[in-house]
N, C-alpha and C positions, 0 to 999 in steps of 0.2 A: 156070245160075241163080246159082251161087256167084260167077261173074265178072261178073254183071250190072252192079253199081255200079262195080266196078273198071274196066270198059270204057266207062262212061258218059262223055258229053261233059263233064259237070259235074266228075267226078273228074279227067279229063284236064286240064281247065282249072286245077283246083287244083294239080296236080303241076307244071304248066308255069309257074305264076305265083307260087307260094309255095315258097320253097326250104326244104329240110330242114337243120336245124342240129344239131350234136352238141356238147354243152358238158360238160366235165369239171370238177367242183368238189371232188371228193374223190380217190378211187382212180382212177389213170389208166386202169384197165381198165373203169371204170364211167362211162358217159356218159349224161346226160339228152338225149333226142332231142326236138326241138320244131319246131313251125311257128309263125311269127310274122307276122301279116298286119295291115295297117292302119297308121295314122300312128305312126311310132316316137317322136315327141315326147310322146305320151300316156304318162304314168308310172303310171296307175292303170287297167290293162287288165283285160279279162275273161280268166281262165285256165281252160281245160278240163282236168279230171282224169278219166281213163277208169276203167272197171271192171276186174275181174281179167283178162278176155280181150281188153281193148282195146289199141289202139296210138294214137299221136299223130294218125294219119290218120282215126280214126273220127268226128271232129267236122268233117270237111271241108265238109259242106253248111252248117253253122252259121257256119264261118269265112268262107266265100265271101260269104254273105248279109250278115253283120254288118260285115265289112271294107268291102264295097261301099257301106255306109251311113255310113262314116267312123269306125267303132269299131276300136280296136286289140284284137285277139283272139290269144291264144296257146294252143296245145294241146301238152301235154307228155306224154312217155312215160318212165316211171320206170326207173332203173337197178336193179340187184339190191341191195335193202336189206331187212334181215330183221326190224327192229323199227320200231314207230311213231315212237319217238324218233329213230332213225337217219334215217327218211324225212323227218321234220319239220326236222331239222338240215340235211340235204342240200338240201331244197327252199328253206329260208331262204337258204342260200348261193347257190342258183340265182337267186332273185329279186334278191338283192343284186348278183350279177354282172351281171344285166340292167339294173341301175339303176332298179328299180321302187320306187315308194313303197307305198301301200296297193293291194291288188288285190281284184278281185271274183272269186269262185271258183264254177265250175259243176262239181259232182261227181256222177258216176253211180255208184251202188252203192258199191264200195270207194272210188272217188274222192270221193264225198260224205262218207264216214266220215273219210278222211284230211283233207279240207277242214276239217271240224269240229275234229279234233285239232290241226291246224296253228293255227287261230284260238285254240284253248285254250292251246297252248304259247306263243303270242306275245301273250297277253292283257295282259301288263304293258307291252309295247311294241307296241301293235296294228299289224298289217300287213294285216288283212283288213277290207275295207269292207262286204262282203256275201257271202252264200253262197246258191247255188241248188242244192237237193238234188233229185236225180232218182232215185226208187226206191232210196233209200239207207237207212242204219241208224245207230243211235247206240250199239249194244252188240253186240259180236261173239258173246256167248253165245247169241244167237238161232240161230246156225248149229249149235249143239251139237257143235262139233268142237274146242273149246279144248284138250282133253286130247291130241288127235292132231296139233295144229298144228305142233309141233316136229319131226314126222316127215316133213313134206313134202319137206324137202331130200334125203332118202334115196331118194325115189321116182324111177323112170325117167320120161322125158318122156311116153311114151304113156299112162302111168297118170295123170299130171298133167293131160294134155289131156282124158282121159276124165272126170276129176273135174269139170273146167270144163264140158264138153259136157253132162253129165248134168243140169246146172242151167239149161240154156237151154231156153226154151219151143219146142215143135215142133208142137203141134196147133192147128188152127183159127186160123191166123195170117193177118192181112190181108197182101196181096202186098207192100206197102211195108215192113211189119215183117219179113216173111220175107227180103226182099232185104237189109235192114240186118243181120239176124242172120247171113246167109250171108257178107256182107262181113266181119264181125268174125271169123267162123270162118276165113275165107280168110286174113285178116291174122294170125290166131293162129299160123299155120304158120311165121311169121317169128320167133316168140319162142323163146328158148333155154329149156332145162330150168331153169336158174337163175332166169330171169325168172318163169316160171310158178310155181315152187316158192316164191319169195319173196313173190309176190303172194298166193298162197293162204295163206301164213303170216301176212301182214299182215291178211288177211281174217278169220282164225280165232283168232289169239292172244288170250288173255283181256284185253280192253280195253273201255273205255266212255267216252263223252263226259261231261264235267263241265259241265252246262248253266249253272251259276252263273258260269262263266268266259266265257260267250258273251253276257253281258247287253247288250253294246254293239254286237253284230253283228246286222244285219238278215238274216233267213233266210227264204227262200221254199221251201216244200215242194211238190214235184210228184210225184204217184203216177200212173204210167201203167198203164192197164188196157185190155182189149180194146175197140176202137172208141171210146175216149174218153180224154181227158186231164183229170184233175181237179187243179186248182191249189188247194191248201188254204192259206188265209191265216187264221191264228188266233194268239191270244195264249196262251202257256203260263201255268199257274198262277203267282200272284204269288211263291210261294216261290222259284221258279227265277229270276225277274226277267229272263227271256229274251224280248226283243222279236222277234216273228216277223212279217214283212211279206210 
């Protein structure tokens, strides 16, 4: 079951047609891993940002579909970065290295939070055209682990993996959802202790999104629940001035 998607013809097609790249923008020991599909002349692509347990491969289905329709899509995998500011600075260097202008961001869970913080950090010189949030959040205090966030770096790998696995759904899952979770768990085995610890730290360090700085960014919010996908399109209160589409 765990290897179902990894052995699928679709995944094999992805790995044989889209090459993996490793790009160093800061520390030589820390590389961004990415897959880049679609027309390279497009300078405003869609960039996928994964959750804590994800890798750059976890969006392979979306990449195959969208690139076949003429869109440029990039899926990235984060190096070991310990603060949101470090992540945003490194990600900015990455998109500059790739020669990208503004980008569209799709972020799942932690990826969605980082997408919002990146748009916030670059608000004076906007680099984000739109954001698609999938099961994401805007305030890390929701996890009630802000006080212990700085201790993740001390934990052994098996405890970090357990921390992640405990938060994954396991009951009454539709087959397609179960296969997707199994694929991500299988991919998680390739992550180092540092990668897991840094992601959990980013997920739980005391931080929140300042919505007034995102007033010019179109944001789509998607909440995924059992047997349904609800796309919530709404306008936040005028005090925030945040357009959500």
